[in-house]
C-alpha positions in Angstrom: 0.3 -0.2 0.1 1.0 3.6 -0.7 1.6 6.5 1.4 0.4 9.3 0.3 2.2 12.7 0.6 0.3 16.3 1.0 0.8 18.2 -2.5 1.6 21.4 -3.1 -2.3 21.5 -5.2 -3.6 20.9 -1.6 -1.8 23.4 0.3 -2.0 26.1 -2.0 -5.0 28.1 -1.5 -4.8 29.9 -5.0 -5.6 26.2 -6.7 -9.1 26.4 -6.5 -10.8 24.4 -9.4 -13.9 25.2 -10.9 -16.6 23.0 -9.1 -17.8 20.0 -11.1 -21.8 19.7 -11.4 -23.7 17.5 -13.4 -26.2 18.5 -15.7 -28.2 15.1 -16.0 -29.0 12.7 -14.1 -26.8 10.0 -16.2 -24.2 12.6 -15.7 -25.3 12.6 -11.3 -24.8 8.5 -12.3 -21.2 9.1 -13.7 -19.5 11.4 -11.0 -20.9 8.7 -8.4 -19.9 5.6 -10.2 -16.0 7.5 -10.0 -16.3 8.5 -6.8 -17.4 4.5 -5.7 -15.1 2.4 -8.3 -11.4 1.9 -9.0 -12.0 1.9 -12.8 -15.0 3.4 -14.7 -15.3 2.8 -18.7 -18.0 5.2 -19.9 -19.4 5.1 -23.2 -21.4 7.7 -25.2 -21.8 10.4 -28.2 -19.5 13.5 -28.4 -20.7 16.5 -26.2 -22.2 13.8 -23.4 -19.5 14.6 -20.5 -17.1 11.7 -20.6 -13.8 13.8 -20.8 -15.4 16.7 -18.9 -16.4 15.2 -16.1 -13.6 12.6 -15.2 -10.8 15.7 -15.8 -13.4 17.4 -13.2 -13.1 14.7 -10.8 -9.4 14.6 -11.3 -8.8 17.7 -10.3 -11.1 18.2 -7.3 -9.5 14.7 -6.3 -6.1 16.5 -6.6 -7.3 19.5 -4.6 -8.9 16.9 -1.7 -5.1 15.4 -1.7 -7.0 11.7 -2.8 -4.4 11.6 -5.7 -0.8 13.1 -6.0 -0.4 13.0 -9.9 -3.2 13.1 -13.1 -2.3 11.4 -15.9 -3.8 11.6 -19.1 -3.6 9.7 -22.4 -5.3 8.2 -25.6 -4.0 6.1 -28.3 -2.5 7.8 -31.1 -4.6 7.2 -33.7 -6.0 9.9 -36.5 -9.5 10.5 -37.7 -8.9 10.2 -40.9 -5.5 11.4 -42.6 -2.3 10.9 -40.6 -0.9 14.6 -39.8 2.3 12.5 -40.0 6.0 13.0 -38.2 5.9 15.4 -35.0 9.0 16.6 -34.2 10.4 17.1 -30.1 9.4 15.0 -27.2 6.6 13.6 -26.0 4.6 16.6 -24.8 5.3 17.8 -28.3 4.6 14.7 -30.2 1.4 13.9 -28.2 0.1 16.9 -27.2 -1.9 18.0 -31.0 -3.6 14.6 -29.8 -4.4 15.6 -25.7 -6.0 18.9 -27.0 -9.6 17.9 -25.5 -8.0 17.1 -22.4 -6.5 20.5 -22.1 -10.0 21.8 -23.2 -11.6 20.9 -20.4 -8.6 21.0 -18.0 -8.7 24.9 -18.3 -12.2 25.1 -17.4 -11.1 23.8 -13.9 -7.7 25.3 -13.7 -6.0 28.4 -14.9 -3.3 27.9 -17.2 -0.7 29.0 -14.7 -1.5 26.1 -12.9 -1.4 23.4 -15.7 1.8 24.7 -17.0 2.8 24.4 -12.8 1.7 21.0 -12.9 3.1 19.4 -16.5 6.7 21.1 -14.9 6.4 19.3 -11.9 5.1 15.9 -13.0 1.5 16.4 -11.1 0.1 16.5 -15.0 1.9 13.6 -16.8 1.1 12.9 -20.5 1.8 9.1 -21.3 0.9 7.5 -25.0 -0.4 4.2 -24.4 2.1 2.7 -26.5 4.4 3.6 -23.9 2.6 2.0 -20.6 4.0 -1.3 -20.6 5.6 -2.0 -17.4 4.5 1.0 -15.6 2.6 0.9 -12.5 0.6 4.1 -11.5 0.2 5.0 -7.6 -2.1 7.4 -6.1 -2.6 8.2 -9.8 -6.1 9.7 -11.4 -5.1 8.0 -14.9 -7.8 9.1 -17.7 -8.2 7.4 -21.4 -9.6 9.0 -23.6 -10.9 8.3 -26.6 -10.8 4.6 -25.7 -12.9 3.3 -28.5 -9.6 3.4 -30.8 -7.6 1.4 -28.2 -7.6 -2.6 -29.4 -8.2 -5.1 -26.7 -4.3 -6.4 -25.9 -3.7 -1.9 -25.4 -6.5 -1.8 -22.9 -5.6 -5.4 -21.5 -2.4 -3.5 -20.9 -3.8 -0.4 -20.0 -6.1 -1.9 -17.3 -3.0 -4.0 -15.7 -1.3 -1.0 -14.9 -3.1 0.2 -12.1 -1.5 0.5 -8.7 -2.4 1.4 -4.9 -4.5 4.5 -4.4 -5.7 4.7 -7.9 -8.7 5.2 -10.2 -8.5 4.7 -14.1 -11.3 6.2 -16.4 -11.7 4.9 -20.0 -14.4 7.3 -21.9 -15.1 6.9 -25.6 -18.0 6.5 -28.2 -18.1 2.9 -29.4 -19.9 4.9 -32.8 -16.7 6.7 -33.3 -14.1 4.3 -34.0 -11.0 4.8 -36.2 -9.0 1.6 -35.9 -9.7 -0.6 -39.5 -12.7 -1.4 -40.0 -11.4 -5.3 -39.6 -10.7 -4.7 -36.2 -13.1 -4.7 -33.0 -12.1 -2.3 -30.5 -11.1 -2.8 -27.2 -13.5 -1.0 -25.3 -16.3 -2.8 -26.8 -15.0 -6.0 -25.5 -14.4 -4.5 -22.2 -17.5 -3.2 -21.6 -18.9 -6.7 -21.9 -17.1 -8.6 -20.3 -15.9 -6.3 -17.0 -19.5 -5.6 -16.4 -19.8 -8.0 -13.4 -16.4 -7.7 -11.9 -16.4 -5.8 -8.4 -14.9 -2.3 -8.2 -15.2 -2.0 -11.8 -18.7 0.5 -13.1 -20.0 0.4 -16.8 -21.5 4.1 -17.3 -23.6 4.5 -20.7 -24.1 8.4 -21.6 -27.0 9.2 -23.8 -28.3 11.4 -26.7 -30.3 13.4 -24.1 -26.8 13.7 -21.9 -25.4 15.8 -24.8 -24.7 19.1 -22.9 -22.1 20.8 -25.9 -24.1 22.1 -28.0 -28.1 21.5 -28.5 -27.7 20.8 -32.7 -25.4 18.2 -31.6 -28.1 15.8 -30.3 -30.1 16.6 -33.6 -27.0 15.8 -35.9 -26.2 12.0 -33.9 -30.1 11.3 -34.3 -29.9 12.2 -38.3 -26.5 9.9 -39.0 -27.2 7.6 -36.7 -27.0 3.9 -38.7 -25.8 5.4 -42.3 
């Protein structure tokens, strides 16, 4: 069992994340699942709050000293044409893929704190392909766009969880960018892990979309095409 240290963000009175507030009943259930379980798999349409709520819960737990670090991860799969080779280190290479994370994080925390969290290691960016051999203790780990992870990648990711940690796997089962011959690992895990203790499966629906009122109309019109 790891022993958690008191973080600077727990002590710092200037670190005041915006309060996490559910806007639908399913979002409230999602937040409750995050509180009560070690691993949560959340799937649903774009704009339903999958990443927004996960990031909000992570920074709240950091402030309350329930976690020491926030780890952001996603499969490096392009939607459509590849953006090609990206120069630089891990942050520069993976950063463009994690823009949605930082959009959501900036809702809760100002950019000054985000930069400091990256610099001092409180916020870690970890490509899915580089997780083998890692163990995450006292961490809140978020895998976004999880529908683009294969089953071997999902197995590798899920088995990285360590003491006093939480994992969130968020994705839209209808928006996979994997080759048509591959069945996404998220879909398989949703089916097979539903009865495992301390793992929760949460489904958000079109009526949970809060990003813009047109999104639910677009989803309905393009469904099953």
